[in-house]
Backbone as numpy.savetxt, mean C-alpha at the origin, in Angstrom:
# Nx Ny Nz CAx CAy CAz Cx Cy Cz
-28.25 0.16 9.12 -27.74 -0.73 10.16 -29.12 -1.12 10.38
-29.23 -2.37 10.93 -30.46 -2.92 10.76 -30.16 -3.61 12.44
-31.27 -4.29 12.99 -30.93 -4.91 14.36 -30.03 -5.68 15.08
-29.23 -5.94 13.77 -28.28 -6.95 14.71 -26.73 -6.07 14.68
-26.98 -4.81 14.67 -25.49 -3.23 14.68 -24.98 -4.00 13.59
-25.17 -4.54 12.44 -24.01 -4.58 11.27 -24.66 -3.50 10.56
-23.59 -2.66 9.76 -24.11 -2.14 9.06 -24.00 -2.23 7.42
-25.34 -2.72 6.91 -25.16 -3.29 5.54 -25.36 -2.02 4.61
-24.07 -2.57 3.43 -24.07 -1.75 2.36 -24.89 -2.73 1.05
-26.07 -1.80 0.83 -26.74 -1.71 -1.00 -25.76 -2.50 -1.83
-25.59 -3.55 -2.34 -24.73 -3.63 -3.51 -24.99 -3.41 -4.82
-25.81 -2.63 -4.86 -26.26 -1.62 -5.88 -25.66 -0.22 -6.18
-25.37 -0.18 -4.71 -24.76 1.47 -4.38 -23.42 1.73 -4.52
-22.78 0.56 -3.46 -21.19 -0.08 -3.14 -20.69 -1.29 -4.01
-19.92 -1.26 -4.71 -19.09 -1.99 -5.13 -17.60 -1.73 -4.57
-17.03 -2.50 -3.41 -15.87 -2.72 -2.71 -14.88 -3.75 -3.39
-15.17 -4.19 -4.45 -14.01 -5.16 -4.87 -12.99 -4.65 -5.67
-12.35 -5.10 -6.22 -10.74 -4.78 -6.88 -10.56 -5.56 -7.58
-9.64 -5.14 -8.64 -9.42 -6.22 -9.36 -7.54 -6.66 -8.76
-7.18 -7.54 -9.17 -5.56 -8.17 -8.68 -4.35 -6.55 -8.65
-4.01 -6.57 -7.53 -2.90 -5.43 -7.60 -1.41 -5.57 -7.22
-0.89 -5.39 -7.82 0.51 -6.08 -7.87 1.49 -5.28 -7.36
2.74 -5.12 -6.79 3.86 -3.83 -6.42 4.99 -4.46 -6.82
6.21 -3.67 -7.00 7.15 -4.36 -7.22 8.31 -3.57 -6.01
9.39 -4.33 -5.68 10.41 -3.30 -4.71 11.66 -4.03 -5.45
12.65 -3.00 -5.45 14.08 -3.54 -5.95 14.84 -2.85 -4.80
15.81 -3.45 -4.82 17.16 -3.07 -3.46 18.30 -3.56 -3.80
19.39 -3.03 -3.57 20.68 -3.30 -4.14 21.50 -3.05 -2.51
22.65 -4.07 -2.07 23.25 -3.75 -0.87 24.80 -4.18 -1.26
25.30 -3.30 -0.62 26.69 -3.05 -0.76 27.36 -3.41 0.47
28.57 -4.26 0.19 28.97 -4.40 1.83 30.50 -4.49 1.32
31.18 -2.94 1.83 32.46 -2.78 1.47 33.72 -3.78 2.15
33.03 -3.81 3.68 34.04 -4.62 4.48 32.92 -5.72 5.35
33.35 -6.52 6.32 32.74 -6.58 6.86 32.04 -6.23 8.25
32.21 -5.02 8.46 31.74 -4.50 9.34 30.61 -3.49 9.08
30.83 -3.00 7.68 29.66 -2.05 7.28 28.85 -2.67 5.96
27.89 -1.87 5.76 26.95 -2.23 4.60 25.77 -1.23 4.14
25.39 -1.20 3.29 24.96 0.04 2.76 23.55 -0.89 2.02
22.47 -0.13 1.87 21.42 -0.77 1.42 20.55 0.23 0.67
20.08 0.23 -0.63 19.59 1.82 -1.11 18.21 0.87 -2.09
17.13 1.47 -2.00 16.36 0.64 -3.15 14.70 1.77 -3.14
14.13 0.88 -3.78 12.83 1.78 -4.22 11.74 0.69 -4.15
10.41 1.60 -3.20 9.17 0.83 -3.17 8.60 1.09 -4.41
7.26 0.31 -4.61 6.48 0.52 -5.80 7.03 1.07 -7.07
8.31 0.61 -7.26 9.08 0.75 -8.78 8.22 1.72 -9.93
7.34 0.84 -10.33 6.53 1.40 -11.30 5.16 2.56 -10.88
5.32 3.03 -9.66 4.63 4.04 -9.27 3.32 3.77 -9.71
2.69 2.45 -9.19 0.95 2.26 -9.59 0.28 2.95 -8.44
-0.46 3.61 -9.11 -2.15 3.65 -8.09 -2.50 2.68 -7.78
-3.13 2.65 -6.49 -4.42 1.80 -5.90 -5.53 1.46 -6.86
-6.11 0.72 -6.78 -7.24 0.41 -7.86 -8.39 1.26 -7.03
-9.37 1.86 -7.75 -10.53 2.61 -7.08 -11.89 1.38 -6.98
-12.29 1.67 -5.37 -13.45 0.83 -5.43 -14.64 2.21 -5.76
-15.89 1.78 -6.35 -16.85 2.64 -6.68 -17.88 2.73 -5.81
-18.58 3.87 -5.96 -19.72 3.97 -4.74 -19.90 5.50 -5.06
-21.44 5.76 -4.94 -22.29 6.65 -5.66 -22.49 8.05 -4.11
-21.73 7.28 -3.34 -21.97 7.70 -2.15 -20.55 8.99 -1.92
-20.93 10.38 -2.00 -19.59 11.28 -2.04 -18.61 11.36 -0.86
-19.18 10.50 0.26 -18.89 10.43 1.89 -17.97 9.06 1.52
-17.81 8.24 0.95 -16.83 7.16 0.82 -15.91 7.25 -0.06
-15.00 6.96 0.83 -13.08 6.94 0.13 -13.18 6.30 -0.91
-12.71 6.55 -1.87 -12.93 5.83 -3.37 -11.40 5.31 -3.86
-10.44 5.72 -2.39 -9.16 5.70 -3.25 -8.48 4.20 -2.54
-8.78 3.15 -1.65 -8.21 2.34 -1.26 -9.40 0.91 -1.40
-9.38 0.13 -0.34 -10.45 -0.88 -0.44 -11.12 -1.07 0.58
-10.87 -0.17 1.45 -12.14 -0.01 2.72 -11.88 1.68 2.89
-12.50 2.27 3.67 -12.77 3.65 3.81 -11.41 4.26 4.79
-10.94 3.28 5.61 -9.87 3.31 6.32 -8.58 3.23 5.51
-8.27 3.05 3.95 -7.40 2.83 3.43 -6.13 1.94 3.77
-6.94 0.60 4.30 -5.89 -0.55 4.50 -5.77 -1.45 3.65
-4.81 -1.94 3.57 -4.26 -2.79 2.63 -3.19 -2.38 1.35
-3.39 -1.16 0.69 -3.18 -0.73 -0.22 -2.23 0.46 0.04
-1.22 0.46 -0.88 0.04 1.93 -1.21 -0.34 2.99 -1.89
-0.88 3.75 -0.72 -1.20 5.38 -0.95 -0.54 5.86 -1.13
1.06 6.23 -1.09 1.89 7.18 -0.96 2.74 7.31 -2.50
2.34 5.84 -3.28 3.46 6.21 -4.35 4.44 5.64 -4.13
5.40 5.74 -5.41 6.84 5.52 -5.43 7.58 5.98 -4.00
8.56 5.07 -3.22 9.39 5.95 -2.23 10.63 5.19 -2.25
11.39 6.01 -1.53 12.63 5.54 -1.86 13.24 5.13 -0.76
14.26 4.10 -0.50 15.07 4.17 0.87 16.23 3.48 0.90
17.14 4.38 2.05 18.51 3.70 2.52 18.70 3.07 3.52
19.30 2.19 4.04 19.56 1.41 5.43 21.20 1.62 5.32
21.58 2.12 6.66 23.43 1.44 6.69 23.10 1.02 8.11
24.08 0.15 7.97 24.75 -0.84 9.02 26.22 -0.76 9.54
26.37 -0.70 10.63 27.61 -1.18 11.01 27.56 -1.98 12.78
28.66 -2.74 12.40 28.62 -3.83 13.02 29.20 -3.18 14.35
29.48 -3.38 15.55 29.91 -2.73 16.50 31.40 -4.14 17.14
31.16 -4.75 17.19 31.91 -5.94 17.84 32.38 -6.82 16.63
């Protein structure tokens, strides 16, 4: 950190750029009547791992685009179910 209060990362040591990263989600919805519906789906269908950033510093997390892991799916493939019922 220098006098302006901003932490400066040496680009020779820290490379926080990553390639493009695409995820696919699929779902199907059943509506057996006007009152009920059921949605089943899967997020990250192909179970893609997030790209790694490079860093020689062992204290920098390398499995996301920032040390706090914002912006990437770090859980992998997940499944979901959503049930709805109309009362009126």
